[in-house]
C-alpha positions in Angstrom: 28.8 133.8 80.6 25.3 133.9 78.5 23.3 133.9 82.2 25.7 136.5 83.4 25.2 138.8 81.3 21.2 137.8 81.0 20.3 137.5 84.8 18.2 140.4 85.3 18.1 140.4 88.9 20.9 138.7 91.8 20.4 137.8 95.1 23.1 140.0 98.1 23.7 138.1 101.2 26.6 139.6 103.3 28.6 137.6 106.3 26.7 140.1 109.0 23.4 138.3 108.2 21.5 140.9 105.8 20.3 140.1 102.5 18.6 141.9 99.7 16.9 139.7 97.1 15.6 141.2 93.5 18.6 143.4 92.8 19.6 145.6 89.9 22.6 144.7 89.0 25.8 145.2 86.1 29.2 144.5 85.7 31.9 146.7 85.4 35.6 147.1 84.0 37.8 148.7 86.6 41.8 149.5 86.2 43.1 146.4 88.8 45.7 147.3 91.5 48.9 146.3 92.3 48.3 145.4 95.6 45.0 143.6 95.3 45.6 139.9 96.9 45.4 137.4 93.2 44.8 133.8 95.0 41.9 132.5 96.1 39.9 133.8 99.2 38.4 131.3 101.7 35.1 132.4 102.0 33.4 131.6 105.5 30.5 130.5 103.6 31.8 128.0 101.7 32.8 124.6 102.8 36.0 122.4 102.1 35.6 119.0 100.7 32.1 117.4 98.7 30.2 120.9 97.5 26.4 120.7 99.5 23.6 120.0 97.1 22.4 121.5 94.6 20.0 124.5 96.3 17.4 123.7 92.7 18.3 120.0 91.6 18.4 118.3 95.2 21.6 116.2 93.2 24.9 115.8 95.0 27.9 117.6 93.0 30.5 116.4 92.4 33.9 117.6 94.8 34.5 121.6 93.1 37.3 122.1 91.5 39.5 124.8 92.3 40.5 125.8 88.7 41.8 129.6 86.7 40.8 131.4 83.4 42.1 133.1 81.2 42.8 137.1 82.1 44.7 139.4 81.2 47.1 138.9 83.1 51.1 139.4 84.4 53.5 138.8 86.9 54.3 141.1 90.1 56.9 141.7 91.8 57.1 138.6 93.4 57.1 136.2 90.4 53.1 135.8 90.4 49.9 136.3 87.9 48.0 139.3 88.4 45.6 140.8 86.6 46.0 143.9 84.6 42.4 144.3 84.0 39.5 144.2 87.0 35.8 144.1 86.7 33.6 145.3 89.0 29.7 144.3 89.9 27.9 147.3 90.5 24.6 147.2 91.7 21.2 149.0 93.1 20.3 148.0 96.3 17.7 149.7 99.0 19.7 152.5 101.7 17.9 149.6 104.6 20.9 147.6 103.1 24.2 149.8 103.3 23.4 151.2 107.1 26.4 151.4 108.3 28.3 150.7 105.1 29.1 154.0 105.4 33.3 153.0 105.8 33.8 150.1 105.7 33.6 146.6 103.0 31.6 144.0 103.5 32.7 140.1 102.9 29.5 139.1 100.9 27.8 136.7 98.8 26.2 137.3 95.2 23.9 134.9 94.4 22.7 134.1 90.8 20.5 131.2 89.1 18.7 130.2 85.8 18.4 128.1 82.4 21.9 128.5 80.7 20.7 129.6 77.3 23.9 127.8 75.4 23.4 124.4 76.6 19.6 125.1 78.7 20.9 123.6 82.4 19.9 124.9 85.2 23.1 126.9 86.7 23.8 128.7 90.0 26.2 131.1 90.0 27.7 132.7 93.1 30.5 135.1 94.0 32.5 136.3 96.7 34.4 139.3 97.8 34.3 142.6 99.0 30.9 144.9 98.9 31.6 149.2 99.6 29.5 151.8 99.2 30.9 153.8 96.0 33.0 157.0 96.3 31.1 160.5 95.5 34.0 160.4 92.6 32.8 157.1 91.3 29.0 157.1 91.4 28.2 159.7 88.1 30.2 157.7 86.6 29.3 154.5 87.8 25.2 155.5 87.6 26.0 156.3 83.8 26.9 153.1 82.9 23.9 151.2 85.6 21.3 153.3 83.1 22.8 152.0 79.9 21.8 148.5 81.3 19.1 149.0 83.7 17.1 152.3 83.4 15.1 153.5 85.8 13.9 156.7 87.8 15.5 154.5 90.6 19.5 156.5 90.1 17.4 160.1 90.5 16.8 158.6 94.3 20.1 158.2 95.3 20.8 159.8 98.2 17.2 159.2 99.4 15.9 155.3 99.0 18.7 153.8 97.2 22.2 153.7 96.4 24.4 152.3 93.7 26.9 149.2 95.8 30.5 148.3 94.6 31.4 144.4 94.4 35.1 143.3 95.2 34.9 140.4 93.5 37.2 137.7 95.4 36.3 134.5 93.8 33.1 132.2 92.5 31.4 128.8 92.9 29.4 127.3 89.4 26.5 125.0 90.1 24.6 122.5 87.9 22.6 119.5 88.8 25.6 117.4 87.6 29.1 119.1 88.7 30.3 122.1 90.7 33.7 124.2 90.1 35.4 126.8 92.1 37.3 129.7 90.5 39.8 131.5 92.7 39.7 136.0 91.6 41.6 135.5 88.4 38.7 133.1 87.0 35.5 135.6 88.4 36.9 138.1 86.5 37.3 136.2 83.9 34.2 134.7 84.3 32.9 138.7 84.2 35.4 140.2 81.3 33.6 138.6 78.3 29.9 139.9 80.0 31.9 143.2 79.9 33.1 142.7 76.1 29.7 141.4 74.8 
């Protein structure tokens, strides 16, 4: 999706109430663990039934539809399709946001919105998933990858003012002023993979 590739910033809202706006982010291919769930998660911020009003246009969206987009997959031991490759979002967040995340994951929502370049239609994208700090082993590789999109001196201040977070996506909700749809984990990864390949 061109919006994800071109959006300069995103907002991150944790289920515990913490919020950070204007975060720089990028996407990265990662091996998909065999134990990863393949079913859509039920995020606490998503209501059932009719979608809420569009955050910008204010008009009612159509009932959200659960669909899956194509992503590389293979059957697991139970015969369910699971992705053979994964994708994560890497974010540069202020240290004040990551307080208390040293040994745990945080259920969170990543929001970005803007005009879709191909249709000139306003699009709102909300990824649901789990945010955690990158391990020491992963941080250097992730920082080099992050710098390809955002060459910033803030990456030199990771131990003090800034921290690199990873988000494992579990679902995504895409809304326009006309309709809305909800994708499960495989669909969310499928949305990120074209960005990585492009």
